[in-house]
N, C-alpha and C positions, 0 to 999 in steps of 0.2 A: 684494794683490800690488802693489808699486810700479810705476808707469808709467815706462818708460825713455824718455828723450828720444831722438829720431831722430838727434841729433848723435852719440850714443854708438855708433851703428851705422855711422857714416861712416868711410871709410878715410882715411888720412893724405893720400893723393893727392887725394881728393875735397875734403877740408878746405882743402888748399893751393890748389886751383883756385878754390874758392868765395872764399877770402880774397883771392886775386889779382884775381878779377873784381870783388870789392867795392871794392878799392883803386882799380882802374882807373875804375870807375863813379863813385866819390867824387871822384877827381881831375878827371874830365870834368865832373861837376856843378859843382865849384869853378871850373873855367875858364870855364864858361858864365856863371855868376853874375858873375865878375870882368869878363868881356867885356861883360856887360850894364850895368856901371857900379858894381857893389858893390866897395868896397875889399877888398884881398886878405885881411886878417885876418878881417873879418866873413864873407867868402866861404868861407874855410877852416873857420871855426867852424860856420857854417850847414850846410855840406856834410857835415862830420863828424857833427854831431848828427842831422841828418835821415836820413842814410844808415845810421847806426848803429841808429836806431830802426826804419828800414825793414828792416834785416837781422833785427832782433828780431821784427818782424811776420811776416817770411817764415818764420822758425823756428817761430813760434807756428802759422802756417797749415800748415806741414809736419806738425807734431805733431798738429794737429787732423785733418788728412786721413789721417793714419796710422790713425786709429780710426773715421773716417767717410768713406765713399765713396758719393757719390750714384749711384743706379741710373739706368738709361736712362730719359729723359723727365723726370728731376728735377734737371736742371742749373740750373734757375732758383734752386734752393736754394743751389747752389754760387756763383752770381753774387751772390746776396744776402749770403752769408757773406764773400766777397772784398770786396764794397763796404763792408760794415760794418767789417771789419778795416782797410781803407784809410782810412775816415773817422776811426776811432779813432786810427790812426797820424798822420793829418793834424793832429788836435787836439792830441795829445801833443807832436808835433814842433814845432808852432807855439808852444805854451806854453814848451817847453824852449829853443827858439831865442831867443824874445823875452826870456826870463829871463836867458839868457847874454849877450845883447847889449842890455840895457836902457839902457846909456849911449849907444848909437848911436841918435839920434833918428829917423834915416831908415829904420831897420830895419823897423819896423812897416808903414810905407807900402810898402816893397819887398816884404815878405812878402805883404801884401794884394794888391799888383799881380800877383804871381806865384802866388797861391794856386790859381787854377784849373788852371794848367799843372802845378803840383806835385801836386795831387790826381790829375790825369789820368795823369801819369807813374807815381805810386805805384800807381794802379789797374791800369795796363798791366803793371807789373813783377809785382805779386802775381797777376794773372790768368794771366800766362805761367807762373809757378811752379806755380799750382794746376793748370793744364792739363797740365803736364809730370808732376806727381805723379799725377793721375788717369789719364793715359795709361799711366804705368809700372805703377800698381796694376792697371789693367785687363789689361795684358799679362801681369803676374805671375799674376793669377787665371785667365786663359785657359790659361797654361802649366800651372798646377796641375790645372785641369780636364782638359787634354789628357793629362797624366801619369796621372791617375786613370783616364781612358778607356783609355789604353794598358795600364795595369796590369790593368784588368778584362778587356781583350781577350787579354792574355797568359795570365791565369788560365784563361779559357775555352778558349784554344788548347791549353794544357797539359792541361786536363781532357779535351779531345777526343782528344788524342794518347794519353793513358793509356787512354781508353775503346777506341780502336782496337787498342792492344796487348792489352788484356784480351779483346777479341773474337777476335783472331787466335790467341793462345796456347791456349785451350781447344780450338779447332778442330784445331790441330796435335796436341795431346796426345791427344784422343779417337782420332784416326787411329792414332797410335803405340801407344796402349794396346790398341786392337783388334787391331793386328798382333801385339803381344806375346802377347795372349790366344790368338791362333790358333797361335802358334809354341810355346807352352808344352808342349802335348801332342805336337806333331809333331817339334819340334826344340828341346829344352830349352837346348842350348848356344847356338843362335842367339838364343833368347829372352833368355838371360843377357847375351849380347853387346849386344843391342839395348837392354836396360835400362841397361847401363853407359854406352853411347854417349848415350842419352837423358839420363842423369844428368849427364854431362859437358857436354852442350849446355845444359841448364837452368842448371847452375852458372855457366856462362859468360855467359848472357844474362839471367838473372832480375833482376839489379840494374841493368840498363841502362835509362835513361829514354828516353821517346819522342822527345825533341828532342836527345839526346846524339849528338855526332859522333864517329865512329871512323875509324881509318885503313882504307883498302881492304884492306890485308893482314890486319888484325884481323877485318874483316867476312867476308873469304873463309875465314879459319880457322874461324869459327863456321858458315859456310855448308858447309864440308866435313864438320863434325860432323852437320849436318842431312842432307846427302846420304848420309852413311854409314847413317843410320837408314832413309832411303827406299830405299837399295839393299838393305838387309836385308828390307824389306817386299816389294819387287818382284823381287828376285833378279836373274837374268842379263838380264832384259828392259830393265833401266835401266842406262845408263852416262852419265857426266857428265865433261866436260872444262872446265877453267878456264884461261884465258889471261890472265896478269897481267904486262904488261911492267914492267921495273924502275922506270921513271919514274912509274908509277901507284901504287906500293905505299903511299906515304905521303900520297896524296891523301885528302881527307875525304869521308865519306858518312854519312848518318844511320844510326845503329845499327839492325841487323836490318831494313833496308829491303828487302834482296834476297830474304829467305826466302819471303814470300808470292808474289813474282814467280816464283821457281823452283818453288814448290809449284803454282802455276797452270800452268807449263810442263809439269811432270810429269803433272798431272791430264789436260791435253788430249793430251799425248803418249802416255801409257800407255793411257788409256781410249778414245781416239779412233782408235787405230791397232792393227794386229794383230801387227806385227813388233817388233823391238828398237827401243828409243828412246834416242837420243843427245842429251843436253842440252848445249849449248855456251854457256859464259859468258865473254864477252870484255870486257876493259877497255881503254880508250884515253884518252889525254890530248889535248885539242884546245883550244888557246889557254888560257883560264882555266876550262875545263870538264872534268869527268870524265864519260865516257860509258860506261855498262855495258850491254851487249846480251845478252839471254838468248833463245836460239832453241831451238825444239823442232819436230820433224816433225809433220805432220798430213795426214790423208787428206781431200782436198776433197770427196769423195763422202759421207763419214760424219761429218766433223767439224762441229761447230756453234759454232765460235768467233765467228762473226759475230753471234750472237744476244746477246752480252753479254760483258763482261770479268770478271764475277764479283766477289764481295766482296773477294778478295785484291787485284786491280788497282785496284779502286775505292778501297780504303783507302790504297794506296800513293799514288795520285793526290791523295787528300785530304791525306795527310801532307806531300807535296811542296808543296802549296799553303799549308798552315799554316806550314811552315818557311821558304819562299822567296817566298810571295805571287805565284806564277806558275802558269799552267795549261798551259804548253807543255813541261813537263819529262818527260812520259811519252808515248812514241810507240809505236804498234803498227802493224806492217806485215806483209804476207804476200808471200813471195818463194820461188818454186820449191818449193812444198809445205813451206815453213818458216814458222812463226809466230814473229815476232821482236818482242820487247818491249825498247825502248831507254829507259834512264833517264839523264837529264842532270842532273848535280849541279854547280851553280856553286861555284867554289872561293873561299875568302877572299882 
């Protein structure tokens, strides 16, 4: 495969800047030699030839470093390469200048007099170019490595989100199927209603990804289907109220985030109390945050909510961290025999 010159990858703006810089440098070099006593025509010729060859050396160095980048601790090799290219440029430019100005008898003496400073300037220019190229290549490689690391972390995050979803769905399905099984012989009509509602819920949620964002209105629609199934399971003991102000309907929330929280509230509300259970789900907008609170009653004498949050809330907290890289988005409080779980969702 043919090697493409780095010039082919330069933009028109870059080429224009480089050409302008070369012209300014050449003019300055010519003025310095003229001020040092060299006649104008030899000064112009010397400056054009020397700097044209210096530009060629810079292009050669750029092309070389495009395919070779010294590693850490091996910059001695880079210095040696730059010094060798500078020395080669010095010999070629000296030969070319003397050949072009052979009729000027003082030219050789002038070139010899300025030889050391010419070499030093050429070495300085090529060293600066080499350092810029190495720095740019190093930054590009670090950016590529960071992108690879970011992609790997994203894949791992997506895999964990999928795993959390896969763990939650069977848990919910097993409970629903057990309830349907219990209703089949006792109340076939209710069992049929529960199967239809479960089918609607699964049809709505099965294709949603773990990191997909949905509107609160859509999330509450799926949540109502879930609550309908739970109400069929627990009968008159379970009631649920949803408060969704108009200004919160289109706010974004991770899809199916609320179901395990509500399931947790139903679990502690129904199993830890003896009376009817009213689950309240309230949404509010505060600055650039969506705050959804789920509350359920509990009996302080019989409830064991302090012993742990269970897999449902743990998975929700983990999802929030994976999506927003924050650990303060799930808050749990107890107030007047109410167990309140608040979820905070930063908005775009």
